[in-house]
N, CA, C and O atoms as a GROMACS GRO file, in nm:
protein
  276
    1UNK      N    1  -4.650   0.884  -3.950
    1UNK     CA    2  -4.549   0.852  -3.853
    1UNK      C    3  -4.434   0.952  -3.869
    1UNK      O    4  -4.387   0.976  -3.980
    2UNK      N    5  -4.390   1.007  -3.761
    2UNK     CA    6  -4.282   1.104  -3.764
    2UNK      C    7  -4.148   1.033  -3.772
    2UNK      O    8  -4.136   0.915  -3.738
    3UNK      N    9  -4.046   1.105  -3.816
    3UNK     CA   10  -3.914   1.044  -3.830
    3UNK      C   11  -3.859   1.002  -3.696
    3UNK      O   12  -3.785   0.903  -3.688
    4UNK      N   13  -3.892   1.073  -3.589
    4UNK     CA   14  -3.845   1.033  -3.456
    4UNK      C   15  -3.909   0.901  -3.414
    4UNK      O   16  -3.845   0.818  -3.349
    5UNK      N   17  -4.036   0.881  -3.451
    5UNK     CA   18  -4.103   0.755  -3.421
    5UNK      C   19  -4.043   0.641  -3.503
    5UNK      O   20  -4.030   0.528  -3.454
    6UNK      N   21  -4.006   0.670  -3.627
    6UNK     CA   22  -3.947   0.568  -3.714
    6UNK      C   23  -3.811   0.528  -3.661
    6UNK      O   24  -3.779   0.409  -3.657
    7UNK      N   25  -3.729   0.624  -3.621
    7UNK     CA   26  -3.596   0.593  -3.572
    7UNK      C   27  -3.600   0.520  -3.438
    7UNK      O   28  -3.504   0.451  -3.403
    8UNK      N   29  -3.710   0.533  -3.364
    8UNK     CA   30  -3.722   0.464  -3.236
    8UNK      C   31  -3.755   0.315  -3.253
    8UNK      O   32  -3.737   0.237  -3.160
    9UNK      N   33  -3.801   0.276  -3.372
    9UNK     CA   34  -3.835   0.135  -3.396
    9UNK      C   35  -3.708   0.051  -3.407
    9UNK      O   36  -3.604   0.098  -3.453
   10UNK      N   37  -3.718  -0.075  -3.366
   10UNK     CA   38  -3.607  -0.166  -3.387
   10UNK      C   39  -3.607  -0.209  -3.533
   10UNK      O   40  -3.704  -0.188  -3.606
   11UNK      N   41  -3.499  -0.270  -3.575
   11UNK     CA   42  -3.487  -0.311  -3.715
   11UNK      C   43  -3.594  -0.414  -3.752
   11UNK      O   44  -3.650  -0.408  -3.861
   12UNK      N   45  -3.622  -0.507  -3.661
   12UNK     CA   46  -3.724  -0.608  -3.687
   12UNK      C   47  -3.862  -0.544  -3.699
   12UNK      O   48  -3.941  -0.579  -3.787
   13UNK      N   49  -3.889  -0.449  -3.610
   13UNK     CA   50  -4.017  -0.379  -3.617
   13UNK      C   51  -4.028  -0.298  -3.745
   13UNK      O   52  -4.136  -0.285  -3.803
   14UNK      N   53  -3.915  -0.242  -3.788
   14UNK     CA   54  -3.912  -0.163  -3.910
   14UNK      C   55  -3.945  -0.248  -4.031
   14UNK      O   56  -4.023  -0.207  -4.117
   15UNK      N   57  -3.887  -0.366  -4.039
   15UNK     CA   58  -3.913  -0.458  -4.150
   15UNK      C   59  -4.060  -0.500  -4.150
   15UNK      O   60  -4.124  -0.505  -4.255
   16UNK      N   61  -4.113  -0.529  -4.033
   16UNK     CA   62  -4.254  -0.569  -4.022
   16UNK      C   63  -4.345  -0.453  -4.062
   16UNK      O   64  -4.446  -0.475  -4.130
   17UNK      N   65  -4.312  -0.332  -4.021
   17UNK     CA   66  -4.393  -0.215  -4.053
   17UNK      C   67  -4.391  -0.187  -4.202
   17UNK      O   68  -4.493  -0.150  -4.260
   18UNK      N   69  -4.275  -0.205  -4.267
   18UNK     CA   70  -4.265  -0.185  -4.412
   18UNK      C   71  -4.357  -0.283  -4.484
   18UNK      O   72  -4.431  -0.245  -4.575
   19UNK      N   73  -4.352  -0.407  -4.443
   19UNK     CA   74  -4.438  -0.509  -4.504
   19UNK      C   75  -4.585  -0.475  -4.486
   19UNK      O   76  -4.664  -0.487  -4.580
   20UNK      N   77  -4.621  -0.433  -4.367
   20UNK     CA   78  -4.760  -0.398  -4.337
   20UNK      C   79  -4.805  -0.278  -4.421
   20UNK      O   80  -4.915  -0.279  -4.476
   21UNK      N   81  -4.721  -0.176  -4.430
   21UNK     CA   82  -4.756  -0.055  -4.505
   21UNK      C   83  -4.764  -0.083  -4.655
   21UNK      O   84  -4.851  -0.028  -4.723
   22UNK      N   85  -4.676  -0.167  -4.709
   22UNK     CA   86  -4.681  -0.202  -4.851
   22UNK      C   87  -4.810  -0.278  -4.881
   22UNK      O   88  -4.874  -0.255  -4.984
   23UNK      N   89  -4.848  -0.367  -4.792
   23UNK     CA   90  -4.972  -0.442  -4.810
   23UNK      C   91  -5.092  -0.347  -4.809
   23UNK      O   92  -5.184  -0.360  -4.890
   24UNK      N   93  -5.090  -0.252  -4.718
   24UNK     CA   94  -5.197  -0.153  -4.709
   24UNK      C   95  -5.203  -0.067  -4.836
   24UNK      O   96  -5.311  -0.036  -4.885
   25UNK      N   97  -5.086  -0.030  -4.887
   25UNK     CA   98  -5.081   0.051  -5.010
   25UNK      C   99  -5.138  -0.027  -5.128
   25UNK      O  100  -5.211   0.029  -5.210
   26UNK      N  101  -5.105  -0.154  -5.137
   26UNK     CA  102  -5.158  -0.237  -5.245
   26UNK      C  103  -5.311  -0.245  -5.238
   26UNK      O  104  -5.379  -0.234  -5.339
   27UNK      N  105  -5.362  -0.263  -5.118
   27UNK     CA  106  -5.508  -0.268  -5.101
   27UNK      C  107  -5.573  -0.136  -5.141
   27UNK      O  108  -5.679  -0.135  -5.203
   28UNK      N  109  -5.510  -0.025  -5.104
   28UNK     CA  110  -5.563   0.106  -5.141
   28UNK      C  111  -5.567   0.123  -5.292
   28UNK      O  112  -5.665   0.173  -5.347
   29UNK      N  113  -5.460   0.081  -5.360
   29UNK     CA  114  -5.453   0.094  -5.505
   29UNK      C  115  -5.561   0.011  -5.572
   29UNK      O  116  -5.624   0.056  -5.668
   30UNK      N  117  -5.582  -0.112  -5.523
   30UNK     CA  118  -5.686  -0.196  -5.580
   30UNK      C  119  -5.824  -0.136  -5.556
   30UNK      O  120  -5.909  -0.136  -5.645
   31UNK      N  121  -5.846  -0.085  -5.436
   31UNK     CA  122  -5.975  -0.024  -5.405
   31UNK      C  123  -6.000   0.097  -5.494
   31UNK      O  124  -6.113   0.121  -5.536
   32UNK      N  125  -5.896   0.171  -5.521
   32UNK     CA  126  -5.911   0.290  -5.606
   32UNK      C  127  -5.934   0.250  -5.752
   32UNK      O  128  -6.005   0.320  -5.824
   33UNK      N  129  -5.876   0.139  -5.794
   33UNK     CA  130  -5.895   0.094  -5.932
   33UNK      C  131  -6.038   0.044  -5.954
   33UNK      O  132  -6.096   0.065  -6.060
   34UNK      N  133  -6.093  -0.022  -5.854
   34UNK     CA  134  -6.228  -0.076  -5.865
   34UNK      C  135  -6.331   0.036  -5.860
   34UNK      O  136  -6.418   0.045  -5.948
   35UNK      N  137  -6.323   0.119  -5.761
   35UNK     CA  138  -6.413   0.234  -5.748
   35UNK      C  139  -6.336   0.344  -5.676
   35UNK      O  140  -6.253   0.316  -5.590
   36UNK      N  141  -6.363   0.465  -5.711
   36UNK     CA  142  -6.290   0.578  -5.655
   36UNK      C  143  -6.301   0.579  -5.502
   36UNK      O  144  -6.411   0.570  -5.447
   37UNK      N  145  -6.187   0.589  -5.436
   37UNK     CA  146  -6.189   0.597  -5.290
   37UNK      C  147  -6.220   0.741  -5.250
   37UNK      O  148  -6.204   0.834  -5.329
   38UNK      N  149  -6.264   0.756  -5.126
   38UNK     CA  150  -6.309   0.887  -5.079
   38UNK      C  151  -6.197   0.991  -5.083
   38UNK      O  152  -6.219   1.105  -5.123
   39UNK      N  153  -6.077   0.951  -5.042
   39UNK     CA  154  -5.965   1.044  -5.038
   39UNK      C  155  -5.846   0.984  -5.112
   39UNK      O  156  -5.768   0.911  -5.050
   40UNK      N  157  -5.829   1.010  -5.240
   40UNK     CA  158  -5.718   0.951  -5.315
   40UNK      C  159  -5.581   1.001  -5.269
   40UNK      O  160  -5.478   0.943  -5.304
   41UNK      N  161  -5.579   1.107  -5.191
   41UNK     CA  162  -5.453   1.158  -5.138
   41UNK      C  163  -5.389   1.057  -5.042
   41UNK      O  164  -5.268   1.062  -5.019
   42UNK      N  165  -5.470   0.965  -4.988
   42UNK     CA  166  -5.417   0.862  -4.898
   42UNK      C  167  -5.315   0.774  -4.967
   42UNK      O  168  -5.222   0.726  -4.903
   43UNK      N  169  -5.329   0.752  -5.098
   43UNK     CA  170  -5.234   0.671  -5.172
   43UNK      C  171  -5.097   0.738  -5.169
   43UNK      O  172  -4.996   0.673  -5.146
   44UNK      N  173  -5.096   0.868  -5.192
   44UNK     CA  174  -4.971   0.944  -5.192
   44UNK      C  175  -4.903   0.940  -5.054
   44UNK      O  176  -4.783   0.918  -5.044
   45UNK      N  177  -4.982   0.963  -4.950
   45UNK     CA  178  -4.924   0.963  -4.816
   45UNK      C  179  -4.875   0.825  -4.775
   45UNK      O  180  -4.774   0.812  -4.707
   46UNK      N  181  -4.947   0.722  -4.817
   46UNK     CA  182  -4.906   0.584  -4.787
   46UNK      C  183  -4.776   0.550  -4.858
   46UNK      O  184  -4.687   0.488  -4.799
   47UNK      N  185  -4.764   0.592  -4.983
   47UNK     CA  186  -4.643   0.568  -5.060
   47UNK      C  187  -4.523   0.638  -4.996
   47UNK      O  188  -4.414   0.581  -4.991
   48UNK      N  189  -4.543   0.758  -4.950
   48UNK     CA  190  -4.435   0.832  -4.885
   48UNK      C  191  -4.396   0.770  -4.751
   48UNK      O  192  -4.280   0.773  -4.712
   49UNK      N  193  -4.493   0.716  -4.682
   49UNK     CA  194  -4.466   0.648  -4.555
   49UNK      C  195  -4.377   0.526  -4.578
   49UNK      O  196  -4.282   0.502  -4.503
   50UNK      N  197  -4.407   0.450  -4.682
   50UNK     CA  198  -4.325   0.334  -4.717
   50UNK      C  199  -4.183   0.381  -4.750
   50UNK      O  200  -4.085   0.317  -4.710
   51UNK      N  201  -4.172   0.491  -4.823
   51UNK     CA  202  -4.040   0.544  -4.859
   51UNK      C  203  -3.961   0.587  -4.737
   51UNK      O  204  -3.841   0.564  -4.730
   52UNK      N  205  -4.027   0.650  -4.640
   52UNK     CA  206  -3.958   0.692  -4.517
   52UNK      C  207  -3.905   0.572  -4.440
   52UNK      O  208  -3.791   0.573  -4.392
   53UNK      N  209  -3.988   0.470  -4.429
   53UNK     CA  210  -3.947   0.349  -4.358
   53UNK      C  211  -3.831   0.279  -4.429
   53UNK      O  212  -3.735   0.235  -4.365
   54UNK      N  213  -3.840   0.270  -4.560
   54UNK     CA  214  -3.736   0.205  -4.638
   54UNK      C  215  -3.605   0.283  -4.630
   54UNK      O  216  -3.498   0.223  -4.624
   55UNK      N  217  -3.613   0.414  -4.630
   55UNK     CA  218  -3.494   0.497  -4.618
   55UNK      C  219  -3.424   0.474  -4.485
   55UNK      O  220  -3.302   0.463  -4.480
   56UNK      N  221  -3.500   0.466  -4.378
   56UNK     CA  222  -3.443   0.440  -4.245
   56UNK      C  223  -3.377   0.303  -4.242
   56UNK      O  224  -3.269   0.288  -4.184
   57UNK      N  225  -3.439   0.203  -4.302
   57UNK     CA  226  -3.381   0.069  -4.305
   57UNK      C  227  -3.251   0.068  -4.385
   57UNK      O  228  -3.154   0.006  -4.343
   58UNK      N  229  -3.249   0.137  -4.498
   58UNK     CA  230  -3.129   0.146  -4.580
   58UNK      C  231  -3.017   0.216  -4.505
   58UNK      O  232  -2.901   0.176  -4.513
   59UNK      N  233  -3.052   0.322  -4.432
   59UNK     CA  234  -2.953   0.396  -4.354
   59UNK      C  235  -2.890   0.306  -4.248
   59UNK      O  236  -2.770   0.311  -4.225
   60UNK      N  237  -2.973   0.225  -4.184
   60UNK     CA  238  -2.922   0.134  -4.080
   60UNK      C  239  -2.832   0.026  -4.141
   60UNK      O  240  -2.729  -0.009  -4.082
   61UNK      N  241  -2.870  -0.026  -4.256
   61UNK     CA  242  -2.787  -0.127  -4.322
   61UNK      C  243  -2.653  -0.069  -4.363
   61UNK      O  244  -2.549  -0.134  -4.348
   62UNK      N  245  -2.654   0.055  -4.414
   62UNK     CA  246  -2.529   0.119  -4.453
   62UNK      C  247  -2.440   0.145  -4.332
   62UNK      O  248  -2.318   0.130  -4.340
   63UNK      N  249  -2.500   0.183  -4.221
   63UNK     CA  250  -2.424   0.208  -4.098
   63UNK      C  251  -2.362   0.080  -4.045
   63UNK      O  252  -2.246   0.080  -4.002
   64UNK      N  253  -2.436  -0.029  -4.048
   64UNK     CA  254  -2.382  -0.156  -4.000
   64UNK      C  255  -2.275  -0.210  -4.094
   64UNK      O  256  -2.180  -0.274  -4.049
   65UNK      N  257  -2.288  -0.184  -4.224
   65UNK     CA  258  -2.187  -0.228  -4.319
   65UNK      C  259  -2.058  -0.150  -4.302
   65UNK      O  260  -1.950  -0.207  -4.314
   66UNK      N  261  -2.068  -0.022  -4.272
   66UNK     CA  262  -1.948   0.060  -4.253
   66UNK      C  263  -1.878   0.025  -4.122
   66UNK      O  264  -1.757   0.038  -4.112
   67UNK      N  265  -1.955  -0.019  -4.020
   67UNK     CA  266  -1.896  -0.060  -3.893
   67UNK      C  267  -1.818  -0.190  -3.908
   67UNK      O  268  -1.718  -0.210  -3.840
   68UNK      N  269  -1.863  -0.277  -3.997
   68UNK     CA  270  -1.798  -0.407  -4.014
   68UNK      C  271  -1.666  -0.395  -4.089
   68UNK      O  272  -1.580  -0.483  -4.077
   69UNK      N  273  -1.650  -0.290  -4.166
   69UNK     CA  274  -1.526  -0.278  -4.244
   69UNK      C  275  -1.417  -0.215  -4.167
   69UNK      O  276  -1.307  -0.198  -4.219
   0.00000   0.00000   0.00000
C-alpha cells in the first residue's frame, strides 16, 4: 500500500486495517515457524506495512492533540 493510499483512509479504516495486517503478520510468522514459507520476505514487507499504518495513525493523533491545545 502506498503512502497516498494510506493517507486517503479514514481513521476508523486505518485502525481496522492495522488490526487486519497484524493478524495476517501473526499468521505468517506461525506458518513460517511450522514449515518454511515459500517467500520469507513477505514477513518483512508485512511488518513494514504495519509500521507505515501505525505511523500514519500516530501522526493523526498528534495532529488532533495539537489542535485541541
